[in-house]
C-alpha positions as CSV (number, residue, x, y, z in Angstrom):
1,M,-30.1,-40.3,34.3
2,S,-32.1,-37.3,35.4
3,P,-32.2,-34.2,33.2
4,T,-30.2,-32.2,35.8
5,L,-27.5,-34.9,36.1
6,F,-27.4,-35.1,32.3
7,L,-26.9,-31.3,32.1
8,A,-24.0,-31.4,34.6
9,A,-22.3,-34.3,32.9
10,A,-22.7,-32.8,29.4
11,L,-21.1,-29.5,30.5
12,I,-18.2,-31.1,32.1
13,A,-17.7,-33.5,29.1
14,Q,-17.5,-30.5,26.8
15,A,-14.9,-28.7,28.8
16,P,-11.2,-28.9,28.0
17,A,-9.3,-32.0,29.3
18,A,-8.7,-31.5,33.0
19,T,-5.5,-32.2,34.9
20,A,-5.6,-33.8,38.3
21,A,-5.5,-30.4,39.9
22,D,-8.7,-29.4,38.0
23,A,-10.7,-32.4,39.2
24,E,-11.8,-30.8,42.4
25,L,-13.0,-27.7,40.5
26,A,-14.9,-29.8,38.0
27,A,-16.6,-31.7,40.8
28,Q,-17.6,-28.4,42.5
29,V,-19.1,-27.1,39.2
30,R,-20.9,-30.4,38.6
31,T,-22.6,-30.1,42.1
32,L,-23.5,-26.5,41.7
33,L,-25.0,-27.0,38.3
34,Q,-27.3,-29.6,39.8
35,Q,-28.3,-27.1,42.5
36,L,-29.2,-24.5,39.9
37,D,-32.2,-26.7,39.2
38,A,-33.1,-27.2,42.8
39,P,-36.8,-26.8,43.8
40,Q,-36.0,-24.2,46.5
41,R,-35.1,-20.7,45.3
42,A,-32.7,-20.2,48.2
43,A,-30.7,-23.2,47.0
44,R,-30.6,-22.0,43.5
45,D,-29.5,-18.5,44.6
46,E,-26.7,-20.0,46.8
47,A,-25.5,-22.2,43.9
48,E,-25.3,-19.1,41.6
49,R,-23.4,-17.2,44.2
50,A,-21.0,-20.1,44.7
51,L,-20.3,-20.3,41.0
52,L,-19.5,-16.6,40.9
53,E,-17.0,-17.1,43.8
54,L,-15.2,-19.8,41.8
55,G,-14.1,-17.1,39.5
56,S,-12.6,-17.2,36.0
57,P,-11.3,-20.8,36.3
58,A,-14.9,-22.0,36.1
59,L,-15.6,-20.3,32.8
60,P,-14.3,-23.2,30.6
61,L,-16.6,-25.5,32.5
62,L,-19.6,-23.3,31.7
63,A,-18.8,-22.7,28.1
64,T,-21.7,-24.4,26.4
65,L,-25.2,-25.4,27.5
66,P,-26.9,-28.4,26.0
67,A,-30.4,-28.0,24.5
68,S,-31.9,-29.9,27.4
69,A,-30.9,-27.2,29.9
70,S,-33.9,-25.7,31.7
71,A,-34.7,-22.0,31.2
72,E,-33.8,-21.4,34.9
73,V,-30.3,-23.0,34.4
74,V,-29.7,-21.1,31.2
75,S,-30.6,-17.8,32.8
76,R,-28.5,-18.3,35.8
77,V,-25.5,-19.6,34.0
78,D,-25.7,-16.7,31.5
79,R,-25.6,-14.3,34.5
80,V,-22.6,-16.0,36.0
81,R,-20.7,-16.1,32.8
82,A,-21.4,-12.4,32.0
83,A,-20.3,-11.4,35.5
84,L,-17.1,-13.4,35.3
85,Y,-16.3,-11.9,31.9
86,R,-16.9,-8.4,33.3
87,N,-14.7,-9.1,36.3
88,R,-11.9,-10.3,33.9
89,A,-12.2,-7.1,31.8
90,A,-11.9,-5.0,35.0
91,A,-9.0,-7.0,36.2
92,S,-7.2,-6.4,32.9
93,L,-7.0,-2.7,33.8
94,E,-4.7,-3.5,36.7
95,A,-1.1,-2.7,36.1
96,S,1.3,-5.4,34.9
97,I,4.2,-5.9,37.3
98,V,7.9,-5.8,36.6
99,T,10.7,-7.1,38.7
100,L,14.2,-6.7,37.3
101,D,17.8,-6.8,38.7
102,V,20.3,-6.4,35.9
103,E,23.8,-4.9,35.7
104,N,25.4,-3.7,32.4
105,A,22.7,-5.6,30.4
106,P,22.1,-4.9,26.7
107,L,19.0,-2.8,26.1
108,G,17.5,-5.4,23.8
109,E,17.6,-8.0,26.6
110,V,16.0,-5.6,29.1
111,L,13.2,-4.8,26.6
112,A,12.6,-8.5,26.0
113,E,12.4,-9.2,29.7
114,F,9.8,-6.4,30.1
115,E,7.7,-8.1,27.3
116,K,8.1,-11.5,28.9
117,Q,6.8,-10.3,32.3
118,T,4.0,-8.0,31.0
119,G,2.9,-9.1,27.6
120,N,3.7,-5.6,26.3
121,K,6.0,-5.5,23.3
122,L,8.8,-2.9,23.5
123,V,11.1,-2.1,20.6
124,D,14.2,0.0,20.1
125,Y,13.2,2.5,17.5
126,R,16.3,4.6,17.3
127,R,17.2,3.4,13.8
128,Q,13.8,4.3,12.4
129,F,14.4,7.8,13.8
130,G,17.8,8.1,12.2
131,Q,19.5,8.0,15.6
132,Q,22.7,6.3,16.6
133,A,21.5,2.7,17.3
134,G,24.7,1.2,18.8
135,E,24.7,-1.1,21.7
136,R,23.4,0.4,25.0
137,R,23.8,-1.3,28.3
138,L,21.8,-0.7,31.4
139,T,22.0,-1.2,35.1
140,L,18.5,-1.3,36.6
141,R,16.8,-2.6,39.7
142,L,13.0,-2.8,39.9
143,D,11.0,-4.6,42.6
144,N,7.4,-5.3,41.8
145,Q,6.9,-2.0,40.0
146,P,3.8,-1.2,37.8
147,F,4.6,-1.3,34.1
148,W,4.5,2.4,33.4
149,K,6.5,3.4,36.5
150,A,9.1,0.7,35.5
151,L,9.2,1.9,31.9
152,D,9.7,5.5,33.1
153,A,12.6,4.3,35.2
154,L,14.1,2.4,32.2
155,A,13.7,5.4,30.0
156,A,15.4,7.8,32.5
157,T,18.3,5.4,33.0
158,A,18.8,5.0,29.2
159,G,18.2,8.6,28.3
160,M,15.2,7.6,26.1
161,E,11.5,8.4,25.8
162,V,8.4,6.5,24.6
163,Y,7.2,6.9,21.0
164,H,3.5,5.9,20.9
165,F,2.9,5.7,17.2
166,S,4.8,2.6,16.1
167,G,1.6,0.6,15.5
168,G,2.0,-3.2,15.3
169,D,5.8,-2.9,16.0
170,G,5.0,-2.4,19.7
171,L,5.6,0.5,22.1
172,A,8.8,2.2,20.9
173,L,11.7,3.8,22.7
174,V,13.9,6.5,21.1
175,D,16.6,8.8,22.3
176,A,15.2,11.8,24.2
177,P,16.4,15.3,23.4
178,P,18.4,16.8,26.3
179,E,15.6,19.3,27.2
180,A,13.2,16.4,27.6
181,R,15.3,14.5,30.1
182,H,13.9,16.4,33.1
183,G,12.4,13.3,34.8
184,V,9.0,12.4,36.0
185,V,7.4,14.0,39.1
186,E,4.7,11.5,40.1
187,G,1.5,13.3,41.1
188,R,2.5,16.6,39.5
189,N,3.2,15.9,35.8
190,V,2.6,12.1,35.7
191,V,-0.1,9.9,37.4
192,Y,-0.1,6.1,37.3
193,A,-3.6,4.6,37.3
194,G,-3.4,0.8,36.9
195,A,-2.6,0.0,33.3
196,F,-2.7,3.7,32.4
197,R,-0.3,6.5,32.5
198,L,-1.6,10.1,32.5
199,A,0.8,12.9,31.7
200,L,0.1,16.6,32.0
201,R,1.1,18.3,28.7
202,R,0.3,22.0,29.2
203,L,-1.7,24.6,31.0
204,V,-2.6,27.6,28.9
205,A,-4.1,30.8,30.3
206,T,-5.7,33.2,27.8
207,R,-7.1,36.7,28.2
208,E,-9.0,39.0,26.0
209,V,-7.4,42.3,24.8
210,G,-8.1,45.0,27.4
211,E,-8.8,42.5,30.2
212,E,-6.5,42.5,33.2
213,R,-7.0,38.9,34.2
214,P,-7.1,35.7,32.2
215,V,-10.5,34.5,31.3
216,D,-9.7,31.0,30.2
217,L,-7.5,28.2,31.5
218,Q,-7.0,25.2,29.3
219,I,-5.6,21.9,30.7
220,D,-4.2,19.4,28.2
221,W,-3.1,16.0,29.2
222,E,-2.5,12.6,27.6
223,V,-3.6,9.1,28.5
224,A,-1.5,6.1,27.5
225,W,-2.3,2.5,28.2
226,E,-0.4,-0.8,28.2
227,P,-0.4,-1.9,24.6
228,R,-1.8,-5.4,25.6
229,L,-5.1,-3.6,26.1
230,K,-7.5,-2.8,23.2
231,P,-9.9,0.0,24.5
232,L,-12.7,0.8,22.1
233,F,-13.1,4.5,23.2
234,F,-12.8,6.9,26.1
235,T,-15.5,9.3,27.4
236,L,-14.5,12.6,29.0
237,R,-17.2,14.6,31.0
238,D,-16.5,17.9,32.6
239,A,-18.9,16.9,35.4
240,A,-16.6,14.1,36.3
241,E,-13.5,16.3,36.5
242,Q,-12.6,19.0,39.0
243,A,-9.9,21.7,39.2
244,V,-9.3,23.3,42.6
245,D,-7.1,26.3,43.2
246,D,-4.8,27.0,46.1
247,R,-7.6,28.8,47.9
248,G,-9.6,25.6,47.9
249,E,-12.0,27.1,45.3
250,P,-13.2,24.9,42.4
251,L,-12.8,26.4,39.0
252,A,-16.0,26.6,36.9
253,P,-15.9,24.9,33.5
254,Q,-16.3,27.0,30.4
255,T,-19.1,24.8,29.2
256,N,-21.6,22.9,31.2
257,D,-22.5,19.2,30.6
258,F,-19.5,18.9,28.2
259,V,-19.1,15.3,27.0
260,V,-16.7,14.1,24.3
261,E,-15.9,10.6,23.1
262,I,-12.3,10.0,22.1
263,P,-11.5,6.9,19.9
264,P,-8.0,5.4,20.1
265,P,-5.8,6.3,17.1
266,A,-5.3,3.4,14.7
267,K,-1.6,3.1,15.3
268,A,-1.1,4.4,18.9
269,S,-1.8,3.4,22.5
270,R,-2.3,7.0,23.6
271,I,-5.1,9.7,23.4
272,E,-5.0,13.4,24.1
273,A,-7.7,15.1,26.3
274,S,-8.4,18.7,27.0
275,L,-10.8,20.7,29.3
276,R,-11.3,24.5,29.6
277,Y,-12.1,26.4,32.8
278,K,-12.8,30.0,33.8
279,A,-9.4,31.2,34.9
280,P,-8.9,32.2,38.6
281,P,-7.5,35.7,39.6
282,R,-3.8,36.3,39.0
283,S,-3.2,36.1,42.8
284,V,-3.8,32.4,42.5
285,T,-0.5,30.8,41.5
286,T,-1.2,27.1,41.8
287,L,-3.8,24.5,41.2
288,R,-4.0,22.4,44.3
289,E,-5.6,19.5,42.4
290,F,-6.9,18.6,39.0
291,G,-8.5,15.2,38.6
292,G,-11.5,13.0,38.5
293,S,-12.6,10.0,36.5
294,L,-12.3,9.2,32.8
295,E,-14.4,6.4,31.4
296,V,-13.0,3.7,29.1
297,L,-15.1,1.2,27.2
298,M,-13.3,-2.2,27.2
299,P,-14.1,-5.4,25.3
300,A,-14.1,-8.5,27.4
301,E,-12.2,-11.5,26.0
302,P,-13.3,-12.8,22.6
303,L,-15.8,-15.6,22.2
304,T,-16.0,-17.9,19.2
305,F,-19.4,-18.8,17.8
306,R,-19.7,-21.7,15.2
307,F,-22.7,-22.2,12.9
308,D,-22.6,-25.4,10.9
309,R,-25.3,-26.9,8.5
310,L,-25.6,-23.6,6.5
311,A,-27.4,-25.4,3.8
312,A,-30.3,-26.0,6.1
313,G,-31.1,-22.3,5.7
314,V,-32.5,-22.1,9.2
315,A,-32.1,-19.0,11.3
316,R,-30.3,-19.9,14.5
317,E,-29.1,-18.1,17.6
318,Q,-26.3,-18.7,20.1
319,R,-25.6,-16.9,23.3
320,A,-22.7,-16.7,25.8
321,G,-21.6,-14.1,28.3
322,A,-23.6,-10.9,27.6
323,V,-23.7,-11.4,23.8
324,S,-25.8,-13.3,21.4
325,T,-25.3,-13.9,17.7
326,A,-27.9,-15.2,15.2
327,I,-27.5,-16.1,11.5
328,E,-29.8,-16.4,8.5
329,P,-28.0,-18.0,5.5
330,R,-29.2,-16.8,2.0
331,P,-27.7,-18.8,-0.9
332,Q,-26.7,-16.7,-3.9
333,L,-27.7,-17.6,-7.5
334,G,-25.5,-20.2,-9.1
335,G,-24.8,-22.0,-5.8
336,E,-21.1,-20.9,-5.8
337,G,-21.3,-18.3,-3.1
338,V,-23.3,-17.6,0.0
339,A,-24.5,-14.5,1.9
340,V,-25.1,-14.6,5.6
341,A,-27.0,-12.1,7.6
342,L,-25.5,-12.1,11.1
343,R,-27.2,-10.3,14.0
344,L,-24.9,-9.2,16.9
345,R,-26.7,-8.2,20.1
346,Y,-25.3,-7.1,23.6
347,D,-27.3,-6.9,26.8
348,D,-25.9,-3.3,27.1
349,A,-23.7,-2.1,24.2
350,A,-22.9,1.3,25.9
351,N,-23.1,3.1,22.6
352,A,-20.4,0.9,21.2
353,L,-22.5,-0.2,18.2
354,E,-22.9,3.2,16.6
355,S,-22.0,3.0,12.9
356,H,-18.9,5.4,13.2
357,R,-17.3,3.1,15.8
358,G,-16.3,0.4,13.2
359,W,-14.5,-1.9,15.7
360,F,-17.1,-4.7,14.9
361,Y,-15.9,-4.8,11.3
362,K,-12.6,-6.1,12.6
363,N,-14.2,-9.1,14.4
364,A,-12.9,-12.3,12.9
365,C,-15.4,-14.0,10.6
366,Y,-14.8,-16.7,8.0
367,L,-16.1,-19.9,6.5
368,E,-14.3,-23.0,7.6
369,A,-14.2,-26.1,5.3
370,P,-13.9,-29.7,6.8
371,D,-10.2,-29.7,5.9
372,G,-9.7,-26.5,7.9
373,T,-9.4,-24.1,4.9
374,Q,-10.7,-20.7,5.8
375,T,-12.4,-18.2,3.5
376,K,-12.7,-14.6,4.6
377,P,-15.8,-12.6,3.5
378,A,-15.6,-10.9,0.1
379,S,-17.6,-8.0,1.4
380,V,-19.3,-6.8,4.6
381,E,-22.2,-4.4,4.8
382,L,-24.0,-2.9,7.8
383,A,-27.7,-3.7,7.1
384,R,-29.4,-2.6,10.3
385,Q,-28.5,-0.9,13.5
386,A,-30.2,-0.3,16.9
387,Q,-28.9,0.7,20.3
388,N,-27.8,-2.7,21.5
389,E,-27.7,-4.7,18.3
390,L,-26.8,-4.6,14.6
391,T,-27.0,-6.8,11.6
392,L,-24.1,-7.4,9.2
393,N,-24.4,-8.9,5.8
394,F,-21.4,-11.1,4.9
395,S,-20.8,-12.4,1.3
396,F,-18.4,-15.4,0.8
397,E,-17.0,-16.9,-2.3
398,P,-15.4,-20.1,-1.0
399,T,-13.3,-22.4,-3.2
400,G,-15.3,-25.4,-2.2
401,D,-19.0,-26.0,-1.7
402,W,-20.2,-23.7,1.0
403,R,-23.0,-26.2,2.0
404,G,-20.5,-28.3,4.0
405,Q,-18.8,-25.5,5.7
406,T,-19.1,-23.8,9.1
407,L,-19.5,-20.1,9.7
408,V,-17.1,-18.9,12.5
409,Y,-17.5,-15.6,14.2
410,Q,-15.6,-14.0,17.1
411,T,-16.7,-11.1,19.2
412,P,-16.1,-9.8,22.8
413,A,-18.0,-11.6,25.5
414,D,-19.2,-8.2,26.8
415,L,-18.6,-4.5,26.5
416,V,-17.7,-3.0,29.9
417,V,-17.5,0.7,30.9
418,L,-14.8,1.2,33.5
419,P,-13.4,4.3,35.3
420,I,-9.9,5.6,35.2
421,K,-9.4,7.7,38.4
422,F,-6.6,10.2,38.5
423,S,-5.4,13.3,40.4
424,F,-2.6,15.8,39.5
425,R,-1.5,18.0,42.4
426,D,0.3,21.3,43.0
427,L,0.3,22.5,39.4
428,P,2.0,26.0,38.9
429,L,-0.3,28.3,36.9
430,P,1.1,30.2,33.9
């Protein structure tokens, strides 16, 4: 068997068991993998493009490359996988869709149906707030509505509001005070942007003593996301936002080149944002538009790297998507424990590996014994850091002999910066 045919066969053999419906896809991937090693560059380029067009379903068939793969094939498959993971990360920012037609249905059943359709857990939090938590029934009809718009309709029908700080319990609903039941005006106080809901909180005009006109206009808003998402942080730039008054004149920002990074709170799926502008004259009564683009750094889906034969003490590297990991085992004295230096490197980390981020400490890492027993690290230390890579020192104290165990490490396949575009309109000025 030729090296190219061996490569294709090895990749397909390592993929999950295919159904009859998958057979055609597997055959396509097998053919395209052979073409990636074709003598003509045009044929290789066409094969790479065709693999990209197959989309996410091809990823399991491209999961692992054998050692015999040529450098050309490795490079091209890496590019394909990285692009497909990025595409999946971008697609995750699209809104989940809700379709519902219920009459006099219990609130709990409605919330469960929302979760079933969207993957977003919703909980009735009235009892935790000391509110009357008796049975509540709803009549609600929703036809292919985005999650946040559907949730706003549910809340308005039930006389409730979202509580964002319930942590692992899920996105919570509580009874809304009467003054808060004014409804949502889409485009004016609420904007739906895919899996995000942006809500205007306040406009504050400030003037100095002795001044006739305001000198400062502060705009505060919040950004909430479907809790199925796990954003790493948001970036707000005044250069990417614009406020335009009812004369068509743009407001000047109070500070030029203002940039702020906003991390998600530990137990919430919402952040608060604020920008300050030089206030317009009092004759201006309305902002015609306030909007722009907020950046969010999203992790692509997690990849699992497995390193066996730790006792060999050999530094090894594995790569998939846009990330590579490498380990260097260092046995501790006495032979009962083991320390592993693990290097994590992304093609473009987009500032996500700075030490104050901390998300990488939450990546799953453990020793796995032959019987499946898992040992989590006794300690983790940041040993080295650069723009696109860092090294973590893991110390383990497994119950069995570490020499026969496998190090398992999970990390996102890529880190992707994506825009959240929004526009509030016709905002009355204070």
